[in-house]
BAZA-406347 format. One line per field, with one value per residue (C-alpha): residue in three letters; x, z negated, y negated. Coordinates in steps of 0.001 Angstrom, whole numbers, plus 500000, padded with zeros to 6 digits. Example, Ala and Ser with C-alpha at 12.3 -4.5 7.8 and 13.67 -1.06 7.14 Angstrom:
<atoms>
r = (ALA_SER)
x = (512300_513670)
z = (492200_492860)
y = (504500_501060)
</atoms>
This chain:
<atoms>
r = (MET_THR_SER_SER_HIS_THR_GLU_ALA_GLU_ARG_PRO_ARG_VAL_VAL_ILE_LEU_GLY_GLY_GLY_MET_ALA_GLY_LEU_VAL_ALA_ALA_TRP_GLU_LEU_SER_SER_GLY_ASP_TRP_ARG_ARG_ARG_LEU_GLY_LEU_ILE_THR_VAL_TYR_GLN_ARG_GLY_TRP_ARG_LEU_GLY_GLY_LYS_GLY_ALA_SER_SER_ARG_GLY_PRO_HIS_ASP_ARG_ILE_GLU_GLU_HIS_GLY_LEU_HIS_VAL_LEU_LEU_GLY_SER_TYR_ASP_ALA_THR_PHE_ARG_VAL_LEU_ARG_GLU_VAL_TYR_ALA_GLU_LEU_ASP_ARG_VAL_THR_THR_ASP_PRO_ASP_CYS_PRO_ILE_ARG_THR_TRP_LEU_ASP_ALA_VAL_SER_PRO_ALA_GLY_ASP_VAL_GLY_LEU_SER_ASP_ARG_ASP_GLY_ASN_GLY_TRP_LYS_PRO_PHE_VAL_THR_SER_PHE_THR_GLY_ASN_THR_ASP_LEU_PRO_GLY_GLU_PRO_GLY_ALA_GLU_ASP_ARG_GLN_LEU_ALA_PRO_LEU_ASP_VAL_ALA_LEU_ARG_ALA_VAL_GLN_LEU_LEU_ALA_ASP_PHE_HIS_ARG_GLY_MET_THR_ALA_PRO_ARG_PRO_ARG_SER_GLY_ILE_PHE_LEU_SER_THR_SER_ALA_GLU_ALA_THR_ALA_SER_THR_SER_ASP_LEU_GLU_PRO_LEU_ILE_ARG_GLY_ALA_GLY_LEU_THR_ALA_ALA_ALA_ALA_LEU_LEU_GLU_GLY_LEU_TRP_ARG_VAL_SER_ARG_MET_ALA_ASP_GLY_VAL_VAL_VAL_GLU_GLN_PRO_ASP_LEU_GLY_PRO_VAL_ALA_ASP_ALA_VAL_ARG_SER_TRP_ARG_ASP_ALA_MET_ARG_ALA_THR_VAL_GLN_GLY_ASP_ALA_ALA_LEU_ARG_ARG_THR_TRP_GLN_LEU_VAL_ASP_LEU_VAL_ALA_SER_SER_LEU_GLN_GLY_MET_VAL_VAL_ASP_GLY_LEU_LEU_SER_GLY_ARG_ASP_TRP_GLY_VAL_ILE_ASP_HIS_LEU_ASP_TYR_GLY_GLU_TRP_LEU_ALA_LYS_HIS_GLY_ALA_ALA_PRO_GLU_THR_LEU_GLU_SER_PRO_ILE_VAL_ARG_GLY_MET_HIS_ASP_LEU_THR_PHE_ALA_TYR_GLU_GLY_GLY_ASP_HIS_SER_ARG_PRO_GLY_PHE_ALA_ALA_GLY_LEU_GLY_LEU_GLN_LEU_ALA_GLY_ARG_MET_LEU_PHE_ASP_PHE_LYS_GLY_SER_VAL_PHE_TRP_HIS_MET_ASN_ALA_GLY_THR_GLY_GLU_ALA_ILE_PHE_ALA_PRO_MET_TYR_GLU_ALA_LEU_VAL_ARG_ARG_GLY_VAL_GLU_PHE_ARG_PHE_PHE_ARG_ARG_LEU_ASP_ARG_LEU_ALA_LEU_SER_ASP_GLY_ASN_ARG_ILE_ASP_THR_ILE_GLU_LEU_THR_ARG_GLN_ALA_GLU_LEU_SER_PRO_GLY_ARG_SER_THR_TYR_GLU_PRO_LEU_VAL_ARG_VAL_GLY_GLY_LEU_ALA_CYS_TRP_PRO_ASP_ARG_PRO_LEU_ALA_ASP_GLN_LEU_VAL_SER_ASP_PRO_GLY_PRO_GLU_SER_GLU_SER_HIS_SER_TRP_VAL_GLY_GLU_GLY_ALA_PRO_THR_GLU_ARG_LEU_LEU_ALA_GLY_ARG_ASP_PHE_ASP_VAL_ALA_VAL_LEU_ALA_VAL_SER_LEU_GLY_MET_VAL_PRO_PHE_VAL_ALA_SER_GLU_LEU_VAL_ALA_ARG_ASP_PRO_ALA_TRP_ARG_ALA_MET_VAL_GLU_HIS_VAL_ARG_THR_VAL_ALA_THR_ARG_SER_ALA_GLN_LEU_TRP_PHE_THR_THR_SER_GLU_ALA_ASP_LEU_GLY_TRP_THR_GLY_PRO_VAL_GLY_VAL_THR_LEU_SER_GLY_PHE_GLY_GLU_THR_PHE_ASP_THR_TRP_ALA_SER_MET_SER_HIS_LEU_LEU_ALA_ARG_GLU_SER_TRP_PRO_ALA_ASP_GLY_ALA_PRO_ALA_SER_LEU_ALA_TYR_LEU_CYS_SER_ALA_MET_PRO_ASP_THR_ASP_PRO_ALA_THR_GLY_GLU_THR_ALA_VAL_ARG_ASP_SER_LEU_VAL_GLY_PHE_LEU_GLU_ARG_GLU_VAL_GLU_SER_LEU_TRP_PRO_GLY_THR_SER_GLY_PRO_SER_GLY_PHE_ALA_TRP_ASP_LYS_LEU_TRP_ASP_ASP_GLN_GLY_ARG_VAL_GLY_ARG_ASP_ARG_LEU_GLU_ALA_GLN_TYR_VAL_ARG_ALA_ASN_LEU_ASP_PRO_SER_ASP_ARG_TYR_VAL_GLN_SER_LEU_PRO_GLY_SER_GLY_ARG_TYR_ARG_LEU_ALA_PRO_GLY_GLY_THR_GLY_VAL_ASP_ASN_LEU_VAL_VAL_ALA_GLY_ASP_TRP_THR_ALA_CYS_GLY_TRP_ASP_ALA_GLY_SER_MET_GLU_ALA_ALA_THR_ARG_SER_ALA_VAL_LEU_ALA_GLY_ARG_ALA_VAL_LEU_ALA_GLY_ALA_ALA_ASP_ARG_SER_SER_THR_THR_PRO_PRO_GLY_PHE_PRO)
x = (329785_327208_323793_323644_320134_318252_316020_312759_314408_314285_310820_309047_307673_303971_303056_299902_299451_301457_301436_304264_303811_303697_306437_309357_308396_309736_312555_313810_313383_315169_318223_321919_322343_318311_318342_320670_317943_314265_313256_311219_309171_306339_304219_300054_298585_294349_294618_297435_298881_301225_301076_297527_296412_299420_299004_299148_298802_298388_295225_294020_297144_299664_298200_299291_296116_296721_294302_295068_297394_300497_303982_306901_307315_310890_310739_310109_313587_312439_310592_313657_316011_314389_313951_317872_318566_316470_317319_320908_320598_318536_321681_319768_322246_324328_321559_319076_320536_317516_315071_314351_314536_317815_318459_315731_316506_315512_312135_311373_312454_312404_308497_308953_306248_303037_299730_296919_293701_292493_288500_286603_283320_284408_285194_288552_292002_294890_299011_301825_304304_307422_309895_313674_315928_318644_321047_320546_319385_316293_317039_320835_321802_320464_317977_314823_315868_316716_313994_312845_311840_309351_312332_314021_310107_309718_313579_313147_309746_310944_313886_311207_309116_313125_313249_309789_310826_314204_312713_313765_316165_319260_320005_317782_318439_319865_316525_313180_309343_308226_304665_303262_300609_299396_299483_303234_305757_307417_307587_307795_309479_306365_304616_306614_307540_304512_305787_309476_308972_306408_304486_305807_309108_308787_306316_309309_312091_309975_309550_312979_313595_311449_312303_316325_315491_313256_316192_318846_316741_315946_320658_320524_321327_319705_318331_315101_311907_310674_307332_305170_303226_305225_305241_301602_301510_303703_302042_298708_299870_301421_297969_295657_298478_298737_295684_294056_296882_296928_292798_292610_295424_295427_299074_299654_296366_298122_301459_300101_297795_300933_303319_300471_299821_303518_303198_300037_301956_304708_302955_300736_304206_305297_302060_301560_305156_306106_309807_310050_310330_306448_305620_303957_300707_300004_298193_295992_292925_292240_291694_294668_292990_290905_294165_295393_292474_292839_295994_294898_294824_292647_289192_290659_294212_291829_290222_293503_294223_297451_295304_292676_295251_296792_293609_293098_296553_295856_292015_291409_287500_285253_283164_284337_282363_284355_282306_284063_287898_289754_293625_295527_296942_300170_300456_299900_301864_305041_304430_303705_307598_308689_307291_308504_311781_313259_312715_315576_316366_312718_309711_307866_309368_307063_307386_308089_306376_303255_303638_303281_306684_308588_307902_306532_307874_311411_310631_309019_312171_314565_312681_311882_315879_316625_314609_311252_308252_304808_301397_298967_295665_294792_292340_292588_289279_290583_292412_291425_292770_293513_292628_295905_297350_298744_296808_296219_295052_294836_292380_292514_290447_292278_290994_292616_294974_298165_298506_299633_303174_303631_305167_304946_302789_304566_302959_304625_304754_307276_305801_308614_311195_309867_308182_304734_300964_298793_295279_293843_295265_297417_294805_297482_299318_296051_293583_290736_290446_289372_288806_289601_287240_289779_291371_288134_287388_283468_284665_282979_284626_281866_283306_287129_288943_289915_293275_294774_297799_298102_300868_303866_303401_303499_304377_305556_304757_302508_302709_299141_299992_296555_294956_292955_288993_289989_290806_287027_286437_289835_290442_287332_288134_290609_288453_285834_288139_290649_289569_292746_291851_288187_288888_291436_288529_286196_288570_290776_289216_289338_287348_286791_288468_288312_290022_290201_292930_291792_294084_293458_293770_295354_298352_298424_298882_295839_293572_294231_297134_299312_301547_304629_304268_304514_302961_300854_298200_295391_293016_290809_287362_285255_284726_288084_290311_293861_294946_298685_300093_301561_301886_305444_303952_302543_306059_305793_302544_301816_299886_299386_301681_299223_296650_298346_297080_299031_298504_297249_295839_295274_292479_291606_289874_288082_284070_281235_280649_278083_277358_280475_278071_277455_280669_282368_278945_278761_282529_281898_278635_281202_283661_280937_279508_283476_284098_281149_280895_284396_287713_286886_289088_291955_291870_289591_290453_288264_285206_283067_279908_277863_279898_282516_284565_284022_286056_289134_289202_291149_289139_289883_285855_284837_282044_281043_279792_280145_280043_284340_284512_284469_287824_288915_289783_287959_288008_285491_288063_285588_286664_287685_291567_291472_289923_292064_293410_292717_294765_291576_292203_292045_292708_296164_296428_294112_297060_298356_302250_303470_304742_302242_299092_299070_299450_302190_303127_301502_302512_301046_302501_300177_300076_297315_299828_301967_305071_306431_304621_300932_299092_298052_301138_304085_306235_304209_303699_307172_308478_305390_306875_310581_309450_307454_310372_311948_309158_309875_313815_313408_310929_313073_316127_313567_313509_316960_319427_322308_322371_323349_326598_325157_321668_320496)
z = (157846_159970_160861_163126_164349_164404_161835_164462_165414_161676_160672_157896_155557_153470_150281_149232_145613_142578_140551_139634_143130_144711_142850_142546_146837_146656_144721_147067_149762_148427_146799_148529_151293_152056_154995_157191_157853_156969_157838_154867_151644_150797_147781_148122_145032_143706_140573_138640_137172_138096_136696_137999_135425_133304_133340_130255_128854_125730_124429_120957_118320_121395_121164_123117_125438_127658_129780_127210_125897_127810_126469_128163_128537_128171_131594_133308_134810_137899_135810_133432_136710_137704_134780_133416_137258_136826_133182_134175_137087_134739_132331_130174_127457_129203_131472_128733_125251_123175_125144_122012_124814_126321_127429_128471_125027_123333_125842_124341_121583_121206_119370_118875_116339_117935_116624_117434_115736_114320_113695_111261_109897_107573_110531_112568_110908_111893_111760_113266_115300_114901_118506_117515_119837_121525_122841_126279_127928_130650_134123_134914_138252_140464_137342_139259_142149_139864_140585_137581_138928_137582_136391_133993_132348_131626_130190_128351_126667_125999_124105_122097_121222_119998_117734_116300_115157_113779_111696_109990_107507_110657_111636_113540_117658_119508_120805_119597_118249_114378_113675_110058_107904_107173_108963_107732_110218_107831_108590_106292_106676_105333_108034_110583_108258_109319_113166_112090_112430_113664_116885_117747_117770_119919_122276_122310_123083_125591_127706_127311_128861_131921_132762_132458_135189_137383_136642_137861_140653_141831_141697_144219_141940_142511_139577_138801_139465_135914_134533_133547_131519_128536_128557_128502_125907_123572_124040_123579_120205_119442_119576_117502_115090_114345_114993_112218_110051_110642_110598_106846_107404_109612_109745_110395_113296_115132_115129_116419_118752_120013_120761_121635_124880_125798_126047_127629_130445_130483_131244_133622_135343_135875_136946_139653_141257_140286_139018_142179_144172_144477_144496_141526_143835_143984_141344_141854_142622_139115_136177_133300_130787_133194_133774_130721_129988_132719_131048_128362_125839_123338_123085_120083_122308_124720_122216_120528_119494_122248_125391_124383_123710_127229_128957_127177_127407_131535_130979_132542_131949_135426_135347_131986_130506_127827_128543_131663_131434_134504_135350_137771_136920_138364_138280_134187_133722_135688_134046_130272_130959_132009_128904_126170_127603_130180_127748_127356_123960_123399_124052_124156_124214_122708_124794_121724_123625_126167_129186_131289_129299_128730_132632_134823_134116_133795_137328_138862_137642_139404_142166_142710_142546_145240_147678_147810_148016_145741_146918_144061_144164_147526_147451_149713_151925_155211_157177_160493_162952_166650_169547_168757_165753_164502_161970_164112_160661_157451_156547_153045_150421_149483_145563_145243_146516_145337_143724_145989_145934_144823_147236_144979_141790_138439_136731_133817_130058_127136_123913_121661_124395_126049_129488_129194_131631_130309_129828_133094_135679_135219_136357_136296_139188_141240_142947_141022_138668_139966_136475_134891_137041_139688_139206_139505_143016_142624_142253_144721_145484_147572_150246_149998_152846_154964_155727_158306_158771_162241_163230_165153_163688_160308_159629_160892_158786_155433_152280_150798_147330_145684_143497_145090_143664_146117_149452_150625_150256_151711_154257_155598_159192_158333_156303_159034_161339_160297_158358_156094_154723_154789_152724_150515_149209_149005_146820_144773_142102_139632_136192_134585_131056_127622_125286_122149_119834_116599_113876_110003_107238_105491_106454_108110_104438_103295_105402_104264_107191_105559_108614_110180_110917_115049_115864_119239_118378_120887_120846_118204_118288_121915_121893_121025_121716_121604_118984_118693_115603_117352_114041_115072_117996_115820_115232_118728_117595_116411_113559_110651_108177_105523_105967_108986_110381_108429_111041_114725_116186_119863_121214_124865_126713_129657_130176_132016_134685_133827_135099_135196_134237_131114_130248_127684_125777_126091_125102_122016_121048_121384_119066_116652_116490_115984_113558_111908_112321_113190_111992_108475_108989_110432_108001_105033_103535_105944_104483_101906_100347_103359_106006_107465_105769_108295_106175_106841_110378_110559_111676_111323_111975_108521_110532_108817_109531_113134_114157_113240_116068_118420_116711_118669_121964_124080_127800_130252_132710_135846_138576_141304_140746_137130_137281_136734_139019_138261_138815_139713_140644_144298_145066_145252_149136_150439_148566_151447_151738_151202_154879_156256_157101_160575_161679_163045_160796_157582_154247_151012_147792_144589_141932_144084_146908_147235_145308_143693_140095_141095_138141_137239_135657_136177_137117_139630_140863_141258_142506_145258_145514_146029_149326_150719_150648_152663_154654_155661_156389_158262_160536_160377_161764_164587_165558_165549_168643_166278_162109_160372_158440_154741_155968_154681)
y = (825876_824666_827011_829086_827710_824328_823682_823887_827299_828581_829890_827790_829809_828629_830752_831110_830833_829995_832849_835605_837248_833709_832013_835307_835448_831674_832507_835966_833640_830426_832453_831757_829227_829976_826593_829247_831354_829431_825834_824801_827087_825560_826904_825656_826038_825679_822958_821710_824801_827801_831215_832342_834993_834352_830301_829065_825417_822932_822174_820311_819904_820693_824413_827152_828078_831543_833402_836174_838719_838653_841263_842196_846099_846514_848782_845688_845404_843435_840448_840286_840211_837024_835830_835976_834700_831340_830957_830995_828539_826361_826099_824537_824752_821969_820494_820222_820575_819455_822278_824718_827459_827550_830914_834035_835739_831993_832686_836350_838680_842119_843328_847252_847975_848864_849382_852101_852822_856068_856598_858872_858541_855559_853881_852540_853119_851145_852655_851545_853343_852233_852017_851983_849675_850193_848195_848231_844584_844715_843365_844041_844330_847497_848426_847768_850562_853415_855681_857420_861345_863679_866175_862625_862224_866288_866248_863069_864569_868091_865568_864032_867059_868383_865072_865813_869290_867950_866100_862984_863817_863485_860019_858184_858591_855850_854855_857030_856546_857197_857713_856330_857307_854002_850168_849667_850773_854126_857430_860259_863367_865444_864526_866364_869801_871302_870983_872283_875599_878364_878074_874686_875718_878738_876597_873767_876763_877915_874445_873857_876811_876748_872956_873857_876438_873813_871480_873969_874604_871163_870359_873502_876104_879406_880808_883502_881805_880496_882670_879687_882947_882717_878982_878723_881006_879876_876371_877926_879930_876739_874375_877071_877204_873493_872427_874197_873179_869436_868581_867516_865322_862004_861450_865042_864883_861782_863381_866535_864749_863425_866382_867552_865271_865468_869780_869414_866843_869292_872168_870271_868469_872564_873988_871268_871383_868148_869556_871371_868179_866711_863552_861820_860604_864506_864280_860470_861549_862463_860422_860538_862233_864767_865948_866353_868369_870130_871339_872325_869516_869595_867123_864911_864881_863244_860881_860236_856272_856559_858156_855664_852259_853794_852937_850139_848004_848442_847584_850965_851422_851256_847420_846626_849767_851609_855003_855153_855527_855964_855617_857683_860087_860534_856702_857107_859871_857925_854312_856327_857490_854110_852390_855317_856286_853708_850338_848427_846397_846737_848738_845070_841899_838824_835406_832606_830059_830500_832279_829057_827778_830466_831660_829316_825960_827271_829061_825875_823803_825648_826139_821915_822271_824703_822523_824394_822449_822321_821326_821098_820560_822776_825599_828101_828548_830559_832476_832024_834902_834337_836258_838403_839544_836575_834058_831082_828437_828246_825623_824651_821788_818716_818764_815455_812585_811182_807810_804892_805073_808269_811516_814121_815120_815995_818552_819182_817400_818119_819189_819004_819070_821915_821541_822433_822823_820465_821473_819533_817203_814521_811740_809067_810308_810796_808620_810525_813064_816555_818185_821188_822957_822208_825470_827707_829332_827334_824200_821785_818226_815997_814528_816879_816674_820036_820464_823138_824201_825459_828257_827180_823542_823619_827239_830361_833291_833092_834822_835436_835674_835297_837540_840680_839294_836220_838387_839011_835047_833887_836839_837633_837915_840122_842505_842487_843509_845701_848814_849115_845483_846428_850071_848179_845770_848375_850980_848630_847659_844718_844079_841346_840285_838570_836813_835051_833099_832840_830104_831097_829701_832467_834328_837919_839435_837403_838629_841992_843235_845521_846434_844116_840817_840743_844090_844640_846630_848256_851101_849441_848895_848444_845166_843563_846388_844942_842440_840870_839383_836029_833739_832828_831166_828197_826725_825601_823922_820484_821150_818391_819017_819123_822347_823645_827268_830284_832829_833023_836278_837143_839427_841089_843974_844472_842967_843997_841294_838776_835175_833179_830310_831702_833439_832252_831781_835962_836134_833890_836083_839515_837757_837302_840690_841697_839798_840648_844334_845248_843587_844765_847673_845544_842488_843555_840575_838674_840357_838102_838371_837717_839466_837711_834859_832679_829982_831759_830283_826627_824092_820469_819382_820701_822976_825938_829577_830706_827237_827250_829318_826107_825500_828677_829498_831770_832577_834631_835610_836116_834071_836130_834908_835966_839540_842129_844901_848459_851691_854205_857548_858047_854035_853809_855370_852034_849479_847963_847237_843628_844324_846264_844076_844247_841035_839613_836419_837410_839376_839948_839952_840899_843741_844781_845834_849192_847873_851398_850224_849773_848920_845414_843769_841110_843894_845108_841173_841072_844641_843559_840275_841260_843472_840505_838140_841657_841507_837692_837890_841249_839067_836264_838431_839351_836160_834753_835905_836334_836849_834220_835380_836704_837411_841032)
</atoms>
């Protein structure tokens, strides 16, 4: 069947940025017989890699080097849907049978052991929470479009309370949460016995009755308006009774804190009308902890590992200052509900390679097969506005020129049969090497030419898929002209992050870790507050047969702003302090006679002491493109919708937009890109006198 329109009539789309949002936008736009509705799809990317904040590459010994720690949540249905489509289309089982990662289930693995850390007078005390999995698979068709209403969260939270009160003598439910008394992922019936009777049971029954009445009202059944007085009284009595009971036992205290958190959340949802149809956003002007305190959560619950861990995992600290936590209450409640009650398969999924090769290399290969074009080494400098409401010119710096005779840059290398990104440009394909600094916004190439894309000649619609931190630099005219853009830049904040990857000469057990391998632990310390056991990745790297590393740890946290020129030094200094003063309670086997046992760090250069850090990998994510997008209280209303830019030929995509999952994450970037793709196609339909067959 021939196209309904000539190529000249079909809109040409340029996507500015090759992170998750840009690539998913390209994926959505290039689905099906996309040339029937679009002329060209071209992705422009600064430097030599794709992936944005999720980019990874291969360094010495083919080691995986990441921007930071990346895990997928089992509730990331949009992300998993795209990932499954990409791997199905590549069909590596047939087309690349020697590749060690052939299907999406080869690329990721369930990781249900989640660590938290408590603190007392003797320091930090890590422990593990085990989330039992289920048989669901994330990313099933239509799953991403299903809403999680406040009532859903409330009823599932009540079920969680009931599970606690039943104790652990019954068989484990299809999915659930079980707290342990130590680093090991075990459960003890005695831990829960004080919660089985008395005030706790009364509180649960009262909450259940109140929520049942609200749910019946929501279903249109006329029932007596619930009297919340008995609910509040029962919960208050439960808190008073249980608080005194559990203080002397760490395991009981943690269990009590979790149930107190759930009970406070339920009470707040009832009192604030979320169960009567009000939107999550009505409480987003409050911080999540502030909202919990308003509804009676105990001070120790607000300081508990689970609340602290939620802030750590979302870098929810203003200016990177751990004394200034901030996360919008409604959004926090919604996302916590999705994480705890809406996961498929496992609460977390680890990647079985670098993020770049598990996600972004397959996406690149599949998009190229579809006919999407890529222009690497193009730094976006300016979106120039016309006198009307349009982008007139897109200005880019050409950072490198292809060698004579080459028409495209081939960015991938093979490591152990797997397509990967190198840690610097492949200079043999270029006239000159722009260096690894070409990924930085501050890169300066003397004499580098400017490339101008003109509206109507080179593109018809642009998708701005850069990080939020880049918007003031590349869209300064929009920010100056449009109050909505200006408010968004002022109120939706970003934060710098730091990360480290440590290769050890001994196993995790020899480091003193007594918990399961593969755990992700948060709420620990205030320097590097999150650790992930990533030793499974060593098999993907190319270490010497004699004396290879035995374990691998990823560390990350928010960090205060500092001079980018000294950022890496600042991260190394903070890492030294962390290893010497904080890490002993996590890895007691690293404590030597003179402090941290530096010889535990793997180093093939034979360095001693702190100098062995030179053999590790650290990052200071201070570049505007690398900063994490936050969800501070009251900021959500300033986010722009992907199709609501106020500019006729511009759509935006990224985890900084209003997409229904308004928190920095791969899922938010994916959902935003889906909406951006729909906005582009809706605009393309408006330009057509007739709608091509198969058009949405």
